[in-house]
N, C-alpha and C positions, 0 to 999 in steps of 0.2 A: 504494500500500500504506500503510495507516494505521499510525502509531506507536502502540504499546500505551500504556495509561495509565501515566504516571510520577508518582510522588509527589515532593514537594520537602521535604527535611528542614529544619526551622528550629530555632533555639535559643530559641524564644518559646513562649508558651502555646498557639500554633496547632499545635505539634508537626509532624506530617507533613501538608503542605498538598496537597489534591486539587482544590480549586476553581480553575478555570482563571484567573479574574480575579485572585484573590488570589495565585495562583502567579506570574502575569506581573508583578504589582506587586512581589512579593518579588524576583524575578529582576532587575528593573530596579534596585531599591534595591541589591542585591548588586553589580551592574555599576557603579553610580555610586560605591560606597564601597570596592570591592576594590582591593588593591594587587597588581599583576601578579606581583611576586616575593614574595608573602606566605608561600609554602611551597615547599620544595624537592621535596616529594612530587609536585606537579603543575606543575613548572617549565615555563613556556611555555604552559600550558593555562588559566590564569586570565584571564577576560575582565574588562577594566578600562578605565574611561573615562580615568583618569589616564595609563595607558599609551598610549591612542589619541592623547591630546593631546600627550604627549611625543614619540611617533613621528611625528606630523604636523609637528612642529617649525615652526609658524607658516605652513605651506603648507596653506591652507584646502581646496583640491581634494583633496589627499592625506588630510587629516584627515577630511573628509566621507566619502570612500571607505572609509577604515579603520573609521570609526564604523559605517557601513552594514554592512560585511562582518562586523565583530566581533559586532554585535548579532544579525544573521541567524544566524551560526554558533552563538552562545550559546543563543538561544531555540529554535533547531531541535533542540536536545537534548531539549526538552520538548514542542514543538508541531509541527504540520504546516504546510506552506505559509506560512512566515514571509516577509513582505515588509516591508522597511524603507525609508522615504524620509527623507532628512535634507537640510535646506536652511538657509541663513543668513537670519535675519530682519533685514532692513536698516532697519526702522522705528525711528527715534529712538534710535540706538545711540550712547552716549558712546564716545570713541575707545579707551578701554582695555577696553571690554566687547565680547563677542561673544555674540549670541543665536542659538541653533540651534533650529529646529523639527524635532521628531522624531515621525514617524508610523509606527506599527508595526501591521500586520495579521497575524493568524494564525488557524489553525483548530485546535481541540482534538481529542482522540482520538474524540470523539463527533460530529464534523463541525460543531460550532457555530463561527461566525465571530466574531472580536473585533477591535476597533480600539483602540489606545492612542495618546495624543497627549501630548507633553510639550514644554515650552519650557525649554531649558537655558541658563542664564546663566553665562558664564565671564568671569573678569576676570584679566588677565595670565596666561593659561594655566592657571587653577585654577577648578574648578567652584564657583560661588558659590551658585546656587539651582536647584532643579528645580521647575517649575510645571506642575501638571496642567492641560491644556486641556480644556474641555468644548465642547459644541455651540455655545455662545454666545461663544467666544473664551477669553481667559485669565481 
């Protein structure tokens, strides 16, 4: 059963976003920048990368699992068939940095399939950079 078309409200000149690619980009930005306890109205319902890192508590398998589950749950509010893969990128990492590969696939309400890819750079438990991956790498 398909999810009906859902608009994403923004506080930008884009107003209500309907375009699936733009909506997914906004949702990821919100996820990266949100604070889990930023409101008492939706306590426990805010999807937040900082919360995932804090809850993971330097346990990488737990952090990866929480990240995958949290992103899947969050994006499933807007899209169908959300699949998330998260892995550690072990190539040339300085000791205080962790690089995570994030791949997300989903289908919109019209049946179009999309894939997003990001490289997350964290340093000492804090998000440092988000890098969009393209077909040629970073």
